[in-house]
Residue, then its C-alpha position, 0 to 999 in steps of 0.5 A: v168227912i171220910i173219903f175212899v177212892g178205888r174199885v169197890i171190892k170186897d176185898k177193900k172191906l168198905d162195910l167195916l167203916i159203914k159199921a163203924m159209922l154207927i159206932l162213930k154216931e153212938k160216941g158223939h162223933p158222926v162222920n160223912f163218907f164219900v165214896v168215889g169208884k165203881d162197885v165192880d164186885g156186887v158190894n151195894l154200899a148203899h144197901i149196907a148203909k140203909d139197912l144200918g140206918v146211916s144212908d143219910s151219911v154215905y155219899l157213892y159219887g161213882p167213878c172218877y179219873d179227873e185228877v183235878i176232881l180227885g185232888d179236890f175231893y182228897y184235899n177236902a177230906d179230913l181222912c182216907v180210910s181203907p178198912g182192907a189193903i190200902g195199895l196205891t190209894a195211900i199214894s193218891a191220898m198223900s199226894f193231895g195232903c189226906p192222911v190215911i187209916t188202914h188196918n194193920d195186918l202187913s201181911h195182907q197189904g200192898p207195899e204202899f202200907e209203908s207210906v202210913i206212919s202212925g201219927v205222922t201221916g195216917d194211922f193204923f187199926k187192928a185188922d178186921s176190928v170194927e170198934d178198933l177202927a171207930s176208936v183209931i178214928i175218934r183219936w184221930f179226930d180228937t187230937m186234930t186242931p187246925s194246925k195239927k191238920e196242917e202238920i199232917r198235911k205236909n207230913t203226907m206230902r213230904e212223905i210222897d215227894t221223898k219217898w214215892n214220886i217218880y223223882s224220888e224213885v228215880a233218884a234211888f235207882e240211880k244210887t243204886f246203880q251207882k253202888i253197883k258200878k264201883s263194885 
């Protein structure tokens, strides 16, 4: 199960993942794609999925703001994929142990892309390449044993706890302020 949580807008390029689903299916790696969010940009993922013949594997949940429900969705997904800019979706996914795949054009990413560490907390694919996105997903699933999945889950939560939650942010600010005070 691949998940995306966020506003469904053209910049997120979710159509790339639906196109990659065809390649995955042809190569014997069918996936389900679970989308949590509201289409606010006329993307119409249901139409794209139907046209490509994968509508039976694309689930459009709609918007959800309940952290308990979202946590359950992330925890039970195998991957969070954002073919466009990742943003806070990376932090949300990793907070619940879900690794992230996004594109490698870092000049078109938010700062949160730094939480994605290849093979540790997620991975990158060549921007705008449906083929490379499919290849990265296949490689990810081919190497995923139960123990590796648990290791990745721990890695994602450790990344958030050490660098991206409010406590680590406050500690970083305090450290900076202490250096300034000493100068």
